[in-house]
Z-matrix of the N, CA and C atoms (Angstrom, degrees):
N
C 1 1.452
C 2 1.532 1 109.21
N 3 1.323 2 116.83 1 139.44
C 4 1.465 3 119.12 2 177.30
C 5 1.532 4 110.27 3 -60.54
N 6 1.300 5 115.90 4 149.30
C 7 1.460 6 119.99 5 175.44
C 8 1.523 7 108.82 6 -135.91
N 9 1.326 8 115.38 7 157.52
C 10 1.458 9 120.52 8 -179.60
C 11 1.522 10 108.91 9 -77.15
N 12 1.333 11 115.28 10 121.80
C 13 1.466 12 121.54 11 177.62
C 14 1.525 13 111.21 12 -91.94
N 15 1.337 14 114.48 13 -34.62
C 16 1.461 15 118.19 14 -172.65
C 17 1.522 16 109.98 15 -153.28
N 18 1.317 17 115.35 16 143.15
C 19 1.465 18 122.44 17 174.05
C 20 1.523 19 106.74 18 -125.17
N 21 1.323 20 116.02 19 131.83
C 22 1.464 21 120.77 20 174.89
C 23 1.520 22 108.19 21 -120.10
N 24 1.322 23 116.15 22 133.83
C 25 1.456 24 121.81 23 -179.89
C 26 1.517 25 109.20 24 -126.94
N 27 1.314 26 115.51 25 135.36
C 28 1.466 27 120.41 26 175.56
C 29 1.522 28 108.07 27 -142.53
N 30 1.320 29 116.45 28 120.31
C 31 1.460 30 120.97 29 178.07
C 32 1.512 31 113.61 30 70.44
N 33 1.318 32 117.83 31 17.16
C 34 1.464 33 121.54 32 -178.27
C 35 1.524 34 109.46 33 -98.30
N 36 1.331 35 115.92 34 115.69
C 37 1.460 36 123.25 35 178.62
C 38 1.524 37 111.64 36 50.86
N 39 1.323 38 118.17 37 -115.86
C 40 1.470 39 121.15 38 -176.27
C 41 1.524 40 113.23 39 -81.56
N 42 1.324 41 117.07 40 -4.18
C 43 1.466 42 120.93 41 179.18
C 44 1.526 43 108.46 42 -89.47
N 45 1.306 44 116.74 43 116.88
C 46 1.457 45 122.90 44 -174.29
C 47 1.516 46 114.41 45 -70.64
N 48 1.339 47 116.12 46 -162.08
C 49 1.461 48 121.16 47 -173.74
C 50 1.527 49 115.15 48 -71.63
N 51 1.329 50 118.05 49 -15.46
C 52 1.470 51 119.54 50 176.18
C 53 1.524 52 108.91 51 -83.80
N 54 1.321 53 116.69 52 142.80
C 55 1.465 54 120.98 53 -179.01
C 56 1.523 55 110.56 54 -72.20
N 57 1.335 56 114.80 55 127.56
C 58 1.467 57 121.71 56 174.25
C 59 1.525 58 107.30 57 -102.91
N 60 1.327 59 117.04 58 129.53
C 61 1.466 60 121.96 59 -179.81
C 62 1.518 61 109.71 60 -113.29
N 63 1.328 62 115.46 61 134.82
C 64 1.461 63 121.96 62 178.86
C 65 1.518 64 107.44 63 -124.77
N 66 1.310 65 116.35 64 118.25
C 67 1.466 66 122.03 65 178.75
C 68 1.529 67 108.70 66 -93.48
N 69 1.334 68 116.35 67 137.22
C 70 1.463 69 121.41 68 179.62
C 71 1.522 70 109.82 69 -125.19
N 72 1.314 71 115.30 70 153.25
C 73 1.461 72 121.70 71 175.66
C 74 1.515 73 109.46 72 -101.69
N 75 1.310 74 115.78 73 163.32
C 76 1.459 75 121.91 74 176.63
C 77 1.526 76 108.58 75 -65.33
N 78 1.319 77 115.69 76 143.83
C 79 1.458 78 120.30 77 177.89
C 80 1.512 79 111.58 78 113.64
N 81 1.292 80 115.45 79 -163.43
C 82 1.456 81 124.15 80 -177.15
C 83 1.523 82 109.44 81 -76.03
N 84 1.328 83 116.81 82 128.96
C 85 1.461 84 121.10 83 -179.20
C 86 1.518 85 109.91 84 -118.46
N 87 1.311 86 116.23 85 133.64
C 88 1.460 87 122.61 86 176.71
C 89 1.520 88 107.62 87 -124.83
N 90 1.332 89 115.97 88 132.85
C 91 1.459 90 120.69 89 175.65
C 92 1.521 91 107.84 90 -96.48
N 93 1.312 92 117.13 91 122.67
C 94 1.461 93 121.05 92 178.66
C 95 1.519 94 109.36 93 -127.41
N 96 1.318 95 115.41 94 157.80
C 97 1.454 96 120.65 95 178.02
C 98 1.509 97 109.85 96 158.07
N 99 1.324 98 116.54 97 172.62
C 100 1.464 99 119.87 98 -178.73
C 101 1.528 100 111.71 99 -68.09
N 102 1.326 101 115.39 100 161.20
C 103 1.460 102 120.84 101 176.01
C 104 1.525 103 109.57 102 -55.79
N 105 1.325 104 115.29 103 138.23
C 106 1.458 105 120.38 104 176.88
C 107 1.517 106 115.39 105 80.79
N 108 1.328 107 117.33 106 9.22
C 109 1.468 108 119.10 107 -177.29
C 110 1.526 109 113.65 108 -88.87
N 111 1.348 110 118.07 109 -4.70
C 112 1.462 111 120.77 110 175.28
C 113 1.519 112 115.91 111 104.68
N 114 1.329 113 117.93 112 9.14
C 115 1.472 114 120.91 113 -178.58
C 116 1.525 115 111.74 114 -59.12
N 117 1.316 116 116.81 115 -50.06
C 118 1.461 117 120.26 116 -177.90
C 119 1.522 118 110.66 117 -67.82
N 120 1.321 119 117.77 118 -32.60
C 121 1.468 120 120.39 119 176.61
C 122 1.524 121 111.35 120 -64.60
N 123 1.325 122 117.51 121 -31.70
C 124 1.468 123 120.56 122 176.29
C 125 1.524 124 109.50 123 -67.84
N 126 1.339 125 117.06 124 -44.29
C 127 1.468 126 120.54 125 177.28
C 128 1.528 127 110.22 126 -61.97
N 129 1.340 128 116.80 127 -42.60
C 130 1.466 129 120.75 128 176.75
C 131 1.528 130 110.65 129 -60.21
N 132 1.317 131 116.76 130 -39.29
C 133 1.469 132 121.31 131 -179.89
C 134 1.522 133 110.98 132 -62.90
N 135 1.326 134 116.79 133 -40.55
C 136 1.472 135 119.75 134 178.59
C 137 1.526 136 109.72 135 -63.45
N 138 1.334 137 117.44 136 -47.06
C 139 1.469 138 120.32 137 178.61
C 140 1.527 139 110.90 138 -60.10
N 141 1.320 140 116.58 139 -43.73
C 142 1.467 141 122.05 140 177.67
C 143 1.526 142 110.33 141 -58.58
N 144 1.318 143 116.60 142 -48.46
C 145 1.463 144 121.37 143 -179.56
C 146 1.516 145 113.34 144 -62.87
N 147 1.336 146 116.25 145 -30.70
C 148 1.465 147 120.75 146 178.82
C 149 1.523 148 112.47 147 -80.18
N 150 1.344 149 117.22 148 -5.92
C 151 1.463 150 120.14 149 174.86
C 152 1.507 151 116.16 150 110.02
N 153 1.324 152 119.01 151 11.63
C 154 1.465 153 121.01 152 178.10
C 155 1.524 154 109.60 153 -56.46
N 156 1.341 155 116.53 154 130.11
C 157 1.460 156 121.41 155 -179.13
C 158 1.520 157 112.98 156 -98.43
N 159 1.324 158 117.41 157 -25.24
C 160 1.458 159 121.25 158 -175.74
C 161 1.520 160 112.09 159 -76.83
N 162 1.327 161 116.30 160 108.95
C 163 1.464 162 120.29 161 179.29
C 164 1.526 163 110.41 162 -60.71
N 165 1.319 164 117.39 163 -35.97
C 166 1.470 165 120.90 164 -179.65
C 167 1.526 166 111.25 165 -62.72
N 168 1.333 167 117.36 166 -37.51
C 169 1.471 168 119.96 167 178.18
C 170 1.531 169 110.43 168 -65.85
N 171 1.321 170 116.03 169 -23.97
C 172 1.461 171 121.63 170 177.82
C 173 1.532 172 110.87 171 -95.69
N 174 1.333 173 115.93 172 11.34
C 175 1.464 174 123.09 173 177.42
C 176 1.527 175 112.19 174 60.82
N 177 1.345 176 115.19 175 46.94
C 178 1.467 177 120.79 176 178.37
C 179 1.524 178 108.72 177 -142.99
N 180 1.328 179 116.38 178 156.17
C 181 1.464 180 121.21 179 178.52
C 182 1.522 181 111.82 180 -73.62
N 183 1.317 182 116.13 181 -32.78
C 184 1.464 183 122.05 182 179.84
C 185 1.523 184 107.60 183 -153.79
N 186 1.324 185 116.39 184 165.13
C 187 1.463 186 119.47 185 178.72
C 188 1.530 187 111.34 186 -62.67
N 189 1.330 188 117.11 187 -33.88
C 190 1.466 189 120.29 188 178.71
C 191 1.531 190 111.28 189 -63.45
N 192 1.324 191 116.97 190 -27.41
C 193 1.473 192 120.93 191 179.58
C 194 1.529 193 112.12 192 -73.54
N 195 1.330 194 117.57 193 -7.07
C 196 1.463 195 121.02 194 176.08
C 197 1.525 196 111.52 195 -76.92
N 198 1.321 197 116.18 196 -14.30
C 199 1.466 198 121.27 197 -176.36
C 200 1.531 199 109.87 198 -79.32
N 201 1.325 200 115.70 199 131.57
C 202 1.466 201 122.91 200 179.51
C 203 1.520 202 109.64 201 -50.17
N 204 1.340 203 116.90 202 125.27
C 205 1.461 204 121.12 203 -173.72
C 206 1.525 205 114.44 204 -95.21
N 207 1.305 206 116.98 205 7.49
C 208 1.459 207 120.02 206 177.40
C 209 1.518 208 111.91 207 92.91
N 210 1.296 209 114.59 208 172.35
C 211 1.457 210 121.09 209 -177.63
C 212 1.520 211 108.34 210 -144.51
N 213 1.343 212 117.49 211 95.68
C 214 1.464 213 119.72 212 -176.70
C 215 1.532 214 112.99 213 -58.52
N 216 1.338 215 116.76 214 -39.80
C 217 1.469 216 118.98 215 -179.03
C 218 1.524 217 112.02 216 -70.97
N 219 1.317 218 116.82 217 -26.66
C 220 1.465 219 120.75 218 178.66
C 221 1.512 220 112.55 219 -97.48
N 222 1.327 221 116.42 220 1.25
C 223 1.464 222 122.65 221 -179.65
C 224 1.529 223 111.90 222 54.71
N 225 1.320 224 115.84 223 40.65
C 226 1.464 225 121.00 224 177.79
C 227 1.525 226 107.33 225 -107.71
N 228 1.321 227 116.75 226 124.33
C 229 1.461 228 121.17 227 -178.56
C 230 1.516 229 111.53 228 -71.24
N 231 1.346 230 115.16 229 155.73
C 232 1.461 231 118.93 230 176.69
C 233 1.526 232 109.71 231 -69.12
N 234 1.318 233 114.88 232 151.98
C 235 1.465 234 120.70 233 -179.23
C 236 1.523 235 110.01 234 -82.48
N 237 1.322 236 116.69 235 152.23
C 238 1.467 237 121.82 236 176.77
C 239 1.524 238 111.25 237 -79.74
N 240 1.336 239 115.76 238 -26.30
C 241 1.465 240 121.43 239 -177.55
C 242 1.523 241 108.63 240 -154.40
N 243 1.321 242 115.02 241 163.61
C 244 1.470 243 121.47 242 172.66
C 245 1.517 244 107.10 243 -112.09
N 246 1.319 245 116.08 244 132.40
C 247 1.460 246 119.99 245 -178.98
C 248 1.520 247 109.98 246 -131.93
N 249 1.333 248 114.87 247 135.52
C 250 1.461 249 122.21 248 175.57
C 251 1.521 250 107.47 249 -127.24
N 252 1.323 251 115.82 250 131.06
C 253 1.462 252 122.45 251 176.68
C 254 1.522 253 107.33 252 -119.81
N 255 1.324 254 116.11 253 126.81
C 256 1.465 255 121.39 254 178.26
C 257 1.519 256 107.77 255 -117.29
N 258 1.310 257 115.23 256 123.85
C 259 1.466 258 121.20 257 -179.56
C 260 1.533 259 108.51 258 -107.23
N 261 1.331 260 115.66 259 121.00
C 262 1.463 261 122.26 260 -179.56
C 263 1.520 262 110.95 261 -102.63
N 264 1.313 263 116.30 262 141.73
C 265 1.458 264 121.22 263 167.46
C 266 1.524 265 105.60 264 -81.19
N 267 1.315 266 117.14 265 121.49
C 268 1.462 267 122.35 266 -178.18
C 269 1.525 268 110.32 267 -119.54
N 270 1.325 269 116.83 268 33.26
C 271 1.466 270 120.16 269 -176.26
C 272 1.525 271 112.48 270 -64.36
N 273 1.340 272 117.47 271 -20.07
C 274 1.470 273 119.71 272 177.12
C 275 1.534 274 112.13 273 -90.37
N 276 1.341 275 117.30 274 -0.40
C 277 1.478 276 123.40 275 177.65
C 278 1.522 277 114.17 276 59.47
N 279 1.325 278 118.38 277 28.83
C 280 1.465 279 120.76 278 176.23
C 281 1.524 280 111.19 279 -72.52
N 282 1.323 281 116.23 280 -30.26
C 283 1.460 282 119.32 281 172.62
C 284 1.524 283 106.81 282 -83.44
N 285 1.338 284 118.14 283 131.13
C 286 1.465 285 120.84 284 -176.05
C 287 1.531 286 112.93 285 -76.67
N 288 1.325 287 115.03 286 59.96
C 289 1.461 288 122.47 287 179.01
C 290 1.524 289 105.58 288 -133.77
N 291 1.322 290 116.98 289 134.05
C 292 1.469 291 121.21 290 -173.72
C 293 1.525 292 113.87 291 -80.95
N 294 1.322 293 116.62 292 46.87
C 295 1.463 294 120.99 293 175.25
C 296 1.523 295 108.60 294 -140.93
N 297 1.323 296 116.45 295 151.71
C 298 1.464 297 120.08 296 -179.85
C 299 1.528 298 111.72 297 -80.07
N 300 1.322 299 116.42 298 -15.05
C 301 1.463 300 122.04 299 173.77
C 302 1.518 301 107.67 300 -125.22
N 303 1.326 302 116.34 301 129.02
C 304 1.465 303 121.70 302 179.75
C 305 1.522 304 107.75 303 -118.26
N 306 1.332 305 115.61 304 129.27
C 307 1.458 306 120.94 305 -179.83
C 308 1.521 307 109.49 306 -112.72
N 309 1.326 308 115.16 307 125.76
C 310 1.458 309 122.67 308 176.84
C 311 1.521 310 106.31 309 -115.45
N 312 1.330 311 116.92 310 131.82
C 313 1.461 312 118.63 311 177.56
C 314 1.519 313 110.48 312 -135.50
N 315 1.326 314 113.26 313 154.10
C 316 1.457 315 120.34 314 176.47
C 317 1.516 316 107.69 315 -141.75
N 318 1.313 317 114.08 316 136.73
C 319 1.457 318 120.90 317 178.24
C 320 1.520 319 107.48 318 -128.65
N 321 1.331 320 117.42 319 133.26
C 322 1.454 321 121.21 320 177.05
C 323 1.525 322 108.05 321 -118.48
N 324 1.339 323 114.69 322 140.25
C 325 1.456 324 121.76 323 -178.10
C 326 1.525 325 109.84 324 -106.13
N 327 1.304 326 116.82 325 169.10
C 328 1.465 327 121.59 326 -175.68
C 329 1.529 328 113.07 327 -61.08
N 330 1.330 329 118.14 328 -22.26
C 331 1.467 330 120.02 329 176.53
C 332 1.530 331 111.63 330 -82.29
N 333 1.336 332 117.38 331 1.13
C 334 1.460 333 122.02 332 177.93
C 335 1.516 334 114.55 333 89.55
N 336 1.327 335 117.58 334 -3.42
C 337 1.465 336 120.96 335 -179.12
C 338 1.524 337 110.59 336 -78.48
N 339 1.335 338 115.20 337 139.42
C 340 1.462 339 121.09 338 179.07
C 341 1.520 340 111.21 339 -111.91
N 342 1.328 341 115.49 340 147.77
C 343 1.461 342 122.75 341 173.38
C 344 1.523 343 106.82 342 -123.19
N 345 1.321 344 115.25 343 127.59
C 346 1.464 345 122.02 344 179.69
C 347 1.519 346 108.86 345 -108.35
N 348 1.326 347 115.41 346 146.75
C 349 1.462 348 120.73 347 176.84
C 350 1.522 349 109.69 348 -138.86
N 351 1.324 350 114.66 349 145.66
C 352 1.463 351 122.62 350 174.08
C 353 1.520 352 106.44 351 -121.92
N 354 1.318 353 116.61 352 116.89
C 355 1.468 354 122.09 353 -175.91
C 356 1.531 355 111.72 354 50.31
N 357 1.340 356 115.53 355 40.15
C 358 1.460 357 121.79 356 175.63
C 359 1.513 358 115.79 357 87.35
N 360 1.330 359 117.91 358 -10.46
C 361 1.472 360 120.74 359 -179.13
C 362 1.520 361 109.87 360 -98.98
N 363 1.327 362 114.99 361 134.66
C 364 1.462 363 120.23 362 179.79
C 365 1.528 364 109.65 363 -62.07
N 366 1.340 365 114.96 364 138.27
C 367 1.463 366 120.93 365 -175.30
C 368 1.526 367 108.07 366 -151.13
N 369 1.317 368 117.54 367 157.45
C 370 1.461 369 120.33 368 -179.87
C 371 1.529 370 111.03 369 -77.47
N 372 1.323 371 115.49 370 155.76
C 373 1.461 372 120.42 371 176.79
C 374 1.518 373 110.56 372 -59.50
N 375 1.327 374 117.29 373 -43.37
C 376 1.468 375 119.94 374 -177.63
C 377 1.526 376 111.54 375 -61.82
N 378 1.322 377 117.17 376 -36.22
C 379 1.474 378 119.83 377 178.43
C 380 1.534 379 110.88 378 -69.23
N 381 1.333 380 116.63 379 -40.27
C 382 1.480 381 120.38 380 176.16
C 383 1.528 382 109.24 381 -60.01
N 384 1.327 383 116.76 382 -46.96
C 385 1.473 384 121.48 383 -179.59
C 386 1.527 385 109.70 384 -59.35
N 387 1.334 386 117.27 385 -44.48
C 388 1.473 387 121.23 386 179.23
C 389 1.527 388 111.50 387 -59.97
N 390 1.318 389 116.51 388 -47.11
C 391 1.469 390 120.93 389 -177.91
C 392 1.526 391 110.57 390 -63.97
N 393 1.330 392 117.15 391 -47.15
C 394 1.464 393 120.43 392 -179.34
C 395 1.526 394 111.83 393 -65.16
N 396 1.329 395 116.56 394 -37.02
C 397 1.471 396 119.73 395 -178.17
C 398 1.526 397 112.04 396 -64.68
N 399 1.324 398 117.56 397 -26.01
C 400 1.465 399 120.48 398 177.88
C 401 1.525 400 111.93 399 -64.66
N 402 1.329 401 116.46 400 -17.99
C 403 1.467 402 121.23 401 177.27
C 404 1.531 403 110.97 402 -110.33
N 405 1.347 404 116.46 403 11.94
C 406 1.462 405 120.16 404 178.35
C 407 1.516 406 114.25 405 77.46
N 408 1.332 407 116.88 406 22.49
C 409 1.467 408 121.40 407 -179.13
C 410 1.520 409 108.82 408 -107.01
N 411 1.340 410 116.45 409 130.09
C 412 1.455 411 120.82 410 -176.67
C 413 1.525 412 110.12 411 -150.33
N 414 1.349 413 117.69 412 144.33
C 415 1.465 414 118.99 413 176.50
C 416 1.524 415 112.35 414 -70.80
N 417 1.322 416 117.22 415 -17.66
C 418 1.465 417 120.22 416 -179.26
C 419 1.521 418 112.51 417 -104.05
N 420 1.316 419 117.64 418 -0.11
C 421 1.462 420 121.35 419 -178.95
C 422 1.510 421 112.05 420 -86.42
N 423 1.313 422 115.48 421 -161.72
C 424 1.463 423 121.25 422 -177.99
C 425 1.525 424 111.59 423 -103.52
N 426 1.345 425 116.53 424 26.53
C 427 1.464 426 120.28 425 177.02
C 428 1.521 427 110.61 426 -67.45
N 429 1.337 428 115.64 427 -33.91
C 430 1.458 429 122.00 428 177.93
C 431 1.517 430 107.02 429 -122.03
N 432 1.312 431 116.67 430 123.69
C 433 1.464 432 121.53 431 178.35
C 434 1.522 433 106.61 432 -99.32
N 435 1.339 434 115.58 433 109.97
C 436 1.458 435 120.08 434 -175.47
C 437 1.522 436 111.41 435 -87.29
N 438 1.316 437 114.25 436 164.60
C 439 1.453 438 123.34 437 -177.23
C 440 1.528 439 111.39 438 -49.75
N 441 1.315 440 117.20 439 131.21
C 442 1.456 441 122.72 440 176.71
C 443 1.516 442 114.40 441 92.11
N 444 1.326 443 118.58 442 -14.53
C 445 1.462 444 121.55 443 -176.98
C 446 1.519 445 111.75 444 -65.72
N 447 1.319 446 117.86 445 -43.85
C 448 1.463 447 121.32 446 -178.79
C 449 1.523 448 109.84 447 -63.07
N 450 1.326 449 117.16 448 -42.45
C 451 1.463 450 120.88 449 178.63
C 452 1.517 451 110.27 450 -61.25
N 453 1.350 452 117.34 451 -45.64
C 454 1.469 453 120.39 452 179.42
C 455 1.524 454 110.82 453 -61.56
N 456 1.328 455 117.49 454 -41.16
C 457 1.470 456 120.42 455 -179.73
C 458 1.527 457 111.23 456 -64.07
N 459 1.310 458 116.85 457 -35.56
C 460 1.464 459 120.67 458 -179.74
C 461 1.523 460 111.50 459 -71.32
N 462 1.325 461 117.11 460 -25.54
C 463 1.462 462 121.23 461 -175.44
C 464 1.522 463 114.20 462 -90.13
N 465 1.340 464 119.11 463 -17.23
C 466 1.464 465 120.99 464 -177.71
C 467 1.522 466 110.73 465 -86.40
N 468 1.324 467 115.45 466 165.57
C 469 1.467 468 120.18 467 178.96
C 470 1.529 469 109.82 468 -69.81
N 471 1.322 470 115.74 469 161.90
C 472 1.469 471 119.78 470 -179.71
C 473 1.527 472 110.86 471 -62.30
N 474 1.318 473 117.63 472 -34.02
C 475 1.475 474 121.43 473 177.84
C 476 1.536 475 110.37 474 -63.83
N 477 1.339 476 116.26 475 -46.71
C 478 1.464 477 120.25 476 178.63
C 479 1.527 478 110.98 477 -64.34
N 480 1.325 479 117.27 478 -38.20
C 481 1.466 480 121.81 479 179.17
C 482 1.524 481 110.37 480 -62.83
N 483 1.339 482 116.85 481 -41.28
C 484 1.471 483 120.63 482 177.76
C 485 1.520 484 110.82 483 -61.15
N 486 1.335 485 116.67 484 -41.08
C 487 1.468 486 120.81 485 178.52
C 488 1.525 487 111.11 486 -61.82
N 489 1.328 488 116.26 487 -39.34
C 490 1.467 489 120.79 488 -179.07
C 491 1.524 490 111.10 489 -65.81
N 492 1.322 491 116.64 490 -37.95
C 493 1.460 492 121.37 491 -174.71
C 494 1.520 493 112.32 492 -82.45
N 495 1.322 494 117.43 493 -36.16
C 496 1.477 495 119.39 494 -176.16
C 497 1.498 496 113.62 495 -83.90
């Protein structure tokens, strides 16, 4: 199964105008760190990059609110756009793309419009969703477990839990 090798964020939420790169290894990944260090924003960035449309699921009022708003005390200007790049290892060819590394990116502008790219070429959101779904990857699936999900799963009945998983 493809796995995320690298995440790049620029102008996304608390990540300013300089590109932040996060390298990941194959297997189970857990983000840890102190409160306010950006862990949940990284998870939000992955969902955003995979095509999530619901701003509320990304903990924002609108997609435009995902764009870094600047830091007056740090003298950092607001970003013009938010961009997330997700690089997948596709060495098993589960993604129907003829490369061993597949890059999916999404950029949102202040007017709320998004641009999606697959390996640098502009592509529609629906096509990205189709390609990723062929490998079992979805912005609405359980690929990313967001804050509070484990607690909710522990609190529901076993019947409801089965529905969530199946």
